[in-house]
C-alpha positions in Angstrom: -0.2 -0.2 0.2 1.4 3.6 -1.3 2.3 4.8 2.3 2.4 8.7 0.6 -0.2 11.2 -0.7 -0.2 15.0 -1.9 -2.1 17.0 -0.5 -2.8 20.5 -1.0 -3.0 22.1 2.7 -3.9 25.2 4.1 -1.6 26.6 6.3 -4.0 27.9 9.3 -3.3 29.6 12.8 -6.4 29.3 13.7 -6.6 26.0 13.5 -5.8 24.4 16.9 -4.1 20.9 15.2 -3.2 20.2 12.1 -6.3 17.7 10.5 -6.2 15.8 7.2 -10.0 14.6 5.8 -10.3 11.0 6.4 -10.7 9.0 3.6 -7.0 10.7 2.8 -5.8 8.4 6.1 -7.7 5.3 4.6 -5.5 5.2 1.7 -2.3 5.5 4.0 -3.5 1.9 5.6 -4.7 4.5 9.1 -7.2 2.6 11.0 -8.8 6.0 11.4 -11.6 5.3 14.6 -8.8 3.0 16.4 -7.5 6.3 18.5 -10.3 7.8 20.9 -11.7 10.3 19.3 -11.5 14.6 19.4 -13.8 17.3 19.2 -13.8 20.6 18.4 -15.7 23.4 17.1 -15.3 24.2 13.4 -15.5 27.7 12.1 -19.2 27.6 11.4 -19.5 27.2 15.8 -20.3 23.2 14.8 -19.0 20.9 17.3 -17.4 18.5 14.6 -14.8 15.1 15.4 -11.5 14.2 14.4 -8.9 10.9 15.2 -5.2 12.1 16.1 -3.0 9.8 14.7 0.9 10.2 14.8 2.1 10.5 11.1 5.1 12.0 9.6 4.3 15.3 7.3 6.5 16.6 4.5 6.0 20.2 3.4 7.8 21.4 0.4 10.8 23.7 1.5 10.8 22.5 5.2 12.5 19.4 6.6 10.1 16.1 7.8 8.6 16.1 11.0 6.3 14.0 13.0 3.3 15.3 15.1 -0.3 14.3 15.1 -3.5 15.6 13.2 -6.3 14.4 13.4 -8.1 12.9 11.0 -12.2 14.3 9.9 -15.1 14.3 7.6 -15.7 17.8 8.4 -13.5 19.6 6.3 -13.3 19.3 2.6 -12.9 15.1 0.7 -8.8 15.9 -0.2 -7.6 18.8 1.8 -6.2 19.1 4.9 -5.3 22.1 7.6 -1.8 23.0 8.6 -2.9 24.2 12.5 -0.9 25.8 15.6 0.4 22.6 17.7 2.7 20.7 15.5 3.2 22.4 12.5 3.5 25.6 13.3 6.0 24.4 16.4 8.1 22.1 14.0 7.8 24.7 11.3 9.1 27.9 13.0 11.7 25.4 15.2 13.0 24.3 11.2 12.7 28.6 10.6 14.7 29.4 13.4 17.6 26.6 12.8 17.8 27.2 9.6 18.6 30.4 9.9 15.6 31.6 7.9 13.9 33.8 11.0 16.3 35.9 13.0 14.4 36.5 15.7 11.1 35.5 17.7 10.5 39.4 17.3 10.5 39.3 13.7 7.9 37.1 13.1 5.5 39.6 15.1 7.1 42.2 12.9 6.2 39.9 10.5 2.8 39.6 11.6 2.4 43.4 12.5 3.2 43.9 8.8 0.4 41.6 7.6 -1.8 43.1 10.0 -1.5 46.6 9.6 -1.3 46.1 5.1 -4.5 44.1 5.7 -5.8 47.4 7.1 -4.8 50.0 5.0 -7.0 47.2 2.3 -9.2 47.7 4.0 -9.4 51.2 4.4 -9.0 51.9 0.8 -12.1 49.4 0.0 -14.0 51.4 2.1 -12.5 54.8 0.1 -9.7 56.6 2.4 -7.6 56.1 0.8 -4.9 58.7 1.8 -4.8 57.5 5.7 -4.5 54.2 3.9 -0.8 55.6 1.9 -0.2 57.0 5.4 -0.6 53.0 7.0 0.8 51.5 4.1 4.0 53.6 4.0 4.4 53.8 7.6 4.3 49.9 7.2 6.8 49.1 4.1 9.3 51.9 5.4 9.6 50.0 9.1 9.7 47.2 7.0 12.0 48.3 4.5 14.9 49.2 7.5 14.3 46.1 9.6 15.9 44.5 6.9 19.0 46.6 5.9 19.6 45.9 9.4 18.7 43.5 9.6 21.5 42.7 6.8 23.8 45.4 7.6 22.5 47.8 5.0 23.7 51.7 7.5 19.9 53.3 7.8 22.3 57.0 8.6 24.1 58.9 7.6 26.2 61.7 9.0 25.2 65.5 7.2 27.2 67.4 6.9 26.0 69.8 9.8 27.6 67.1 11.5 24.2 65.6 12.8 22.5 61.7 12.4 20.0 61.5 9.9 17.6 58.5 8.0 18.5 57.2 5.1 15.4 57.5 3.2 13.4 54.9 2.2 13.8 55.3 -1.8 17.6 55.0 -0.8 17.5 51.9 1.1 15.2 49.3 -1.7 17.7 50.5 -4.2 20.8 49.5 -1.6 18.1 46.0 -0.9 17.5 45.3 -4.5 21.0 46.3 -5.6 22.3 43.4 -2.9 19.1 41.3 -3.7 18.5 40.6 0.3 
């Protein structure tokens, strides 16, 4: 029996555990209901049931990981959700070990950056273009300065009068792009 199955999965920070449709487990030869039930509440608020099994998971671009995943009939056939417990913990640990994440503060900045950009998109949709431009511009410039600091690109310079000035975002962007950081 084939113990490997390619599955298109959604990375879902709102999901507590990783979930896959029960048919996927059966295709892998797993006796789905041979373990105790795990009750959970789906996004709709409905009470659902899954069965946790320890599996080896390989995600493109990440190291292989062994974790508990729930098999359920409450998600679309042939799909999966990669949730917080197991996947996020192991994927983030792997990324940190491999040097993809500079630090926890970088992770938090990335999440905040994403939220601010989403806020700017919403403001545009509501007709507040000026406010959206301010939020998006400040977010992008802040992110660019953090990237510059991370890769050793100076973000300040000494002016002719001896004072320290911040480099303009365009200057930083050109340097980062030139260096392909």
